C-alpha positions in Angstrom: -32.5 -32.0 -43.1 -33.0 -34.6 -46.2 -35.2 -33.6 -49.0 -38.9 -35.7 -48.3 -37.9 -36.6 -51.9 -35.3 -38.2 -50.9 -37.0 -40.3 -48.8 -39.9 -41.1 -50.1 -37.6 -42.5 -53.5 -35.7 -45.0 -50.8 -39.1 -46.1 -49.1 -40.1 -47.2 -52.7 -37.1 -48.8 -53.0 -37.8 -50.7 -49.6 -41.0 -51.5 -51.0 -40.0 -53.0 -54.2 -37.4 -54.9 -52.7 -39.5 -56.6 -50.1 -42.4 -57.1 -52.6 -39.7 -59.5 -54.6 -38.7 -61.6 -51.7 -42.4 -61.8 -50.2 -41.7 -60.5 -47.0 -43.0 -57.5 -44.7 -41.5 -55.2 -43.0 -42.2 -54.3 -38.9 -41.4 -51.8 -36.9 -40.4 -50.8 -33.3 -39.8 -47.4 -32.9 -38.4 -44.7 -30.3 -36.7 -41.9 -30.9 -38.6 -42.0 -34.4 -41.7 -41.6 -33.2 -43.2 -44.2 -35.9 -41.7 -41.6 -38.8 -40.2 -44.6 -40.3 -44.1 -46.1 -40.7 -45.5 -42.8 -41.6 -42.5 -42.5 -44.6 -43.6 -46.4 -45.6 -47.3 -45.8 -45.6 -47.1 -42.6 -47.6 -47.4 -45.2 -50.7 -50.5 -46.4 -51.8 -50.9 -50.0 -51.2 -48.2 -50.1 -48.9 -49.9 -53.0 -47.1 -48.5 -55.6 -49.3 -45.2 -55.1 -47.9 -45.8 -53.2 -44.7 -46.9 -54.9 -42.0 -47.2 -52.4 -39.0 -45.5 -50.7 -36.1 -44.8 -50.6 -32.4 -44.0 -46.8 -31.0 -42.5 -47.8 -27.8 -41.4 -44.4 -26.8 -41.8 -44.5 -23.0 -39.9 -47.8 -21.3 -43.3 -49.0 -19.8 -43.9 -49.3 -23.7 -41.0 -51.1 -24.6 -41.8 -53.6 -22.0 -45.3 -54.4 -22.6 -45.3 -53.9 -26.0 -42.2 -55.1 -27.3 -41.3 -57.7 -24.6 -38.0 -55.9 -23.8 -37.1 -56.8 -20.0 -36.8 -54.3 -17.3 -33.1 -55.7 -16.3 -32.0 -54.6 -19.1 -33.7 -51.3 -19.2 -32.2 -51.0 -15.9 -28.6 -52.1 -17.0 -28.1 -50.9 -20.0 -30.7 -48.1 -20.9 -33.2 -47.8 -23.7 -30.6 -46.7 -26.0 -28.0 -49.5 -26.0 -27.5 -52.8 -28.4 -29.1 -54.8 -25.7 -32.2 -52.6 -25.8 -32.6 -53.3 -29.6 -32.0 -56.4 -30.0 -35.2 -56.8 -27.6 -37.1 -54.7 -29.5 -36.0 -56.2 -33.3 -36.9 -59.8 -31.5 -40.7 -58.0 -29.9 -41.6 -56.8 -32.9 -41.0 -59.9 -34.9 -43.4 -61.6 -32.3 -46.0 -58.5 -33.1 -45.7 -59.8 -37.0 -44.1 -59.4 -40.0 -40.6 -60.9 -41.5 -38.3 -58.5 -41.1 -37.8 -55.9 -38.3 -36.3 -52.7 -37.7 -35.8 -51.3 -34.4 -34.4 -47.7 -33.4 -33.8 -46.1 -30.2 -31.9 -42.9 -29.5 -30.9 -39.2 -28.2 -33.0 -37.5 -30.5 -32.2 -33.9 -28.5 -31.8 -31.5 -27.8 -31.6 -32.3 -24.7 -30.9 -35.6 -22.7 -27.8 -36.9 -23.8 -24.7 -37.8 -21.9 -21.2 -38.3 -22.1 -21.8 -42.0 -23.1 -24.8 -41.4 -25.1 -24.6 -37.7 -26.5 -27.8 -36.6 -28.4 -27.7 -38.0 -31.8 -26.5 -41.4 -30.6 -29.1 -44.0 -32.2 -28.9 -47.7 -32.4 -30.8 -49.4 -35.2 -31.0 -53.2 -35.3 -32.7 -55.3 -38.4 -33.3 -58.8 -38.2 -34.7 -61.2 -40.3 -37.3 -64.2 -39.1 -35.1 -67.0 -37.9 -32.1 -65.1 -37.9 -29.5 -63.1 -35.4 -29.7 -59.2 -35.1 -27.6 -57.1 -37.2 -27.4 -54.0 -34.6 -25.5 -50.5 -35.1 -24.6 -47.4 -32.8 -24.6 -45.0 -35.1 -24.0 -40.9 -34.5 -25.8 -38.2 -36.2 -25.8 -34.5 -36.0 -27.9 -31.4 -36.4 -31.8 -30.3 -35.2 -33.9 -33.0 -33.4 -35.4 -33.2 -36.8 -32.3 -33.7 -38.6 -31.6 -36.5 -36.6 -34.6 -38.1 -36.9 -34.7 -38.1 -40.6 -31.1 -39.6 -41.0 -31.7 -42.3 -38.5 -34.7 -42.9 -41.3 -32.6 -43.0 -44.3 -29.6 -44.6 -42.8 -32.4 -47.8 -40.7 -34.2 -47.8 -44.9 -30.5 -47.9 -46.5 -28.6 -50.7 -44.6 -32.4 -52.7 -45.1 -32.0 -52.6 -48.5 -28.4 -53.6 -48.3 -29.3 -56.4 -45.8 -32.0 -57.8 -48.4 -29.9 -58.0 -51.4 
């Protein structure tokens, strides 16, 4: 389990970077259930750099809220590179300048041999650019996996923005 202070410090670094660049973050969250947005909004004044987010837990929410195609979900599944790319694009249609999208198997059940518990796809996309997408494998409890996802998503966003 990550310490809240570590995540809060990471978000403060993200906030500083985004404000320096004059861009706003938008999120499309599935397995984290809004946890990235929750950490972002712990900082007073976060509306200067955090646009908002869409929690798209059910496939129907991914389709109606983010424009993920039914064909992608049927062929690739919700936990896939293709879905994350579409989630990033849909988040940017919602607003903001840079998107983070996450979808994964947080457990403790629901994993398969191909997509075991802890398998998480994360995507980052700057408006006007192609998404960068990565498959991660985290371990631990459901909470551990969700927090590791938040930490990795934000750490990689910082690297992308610099």
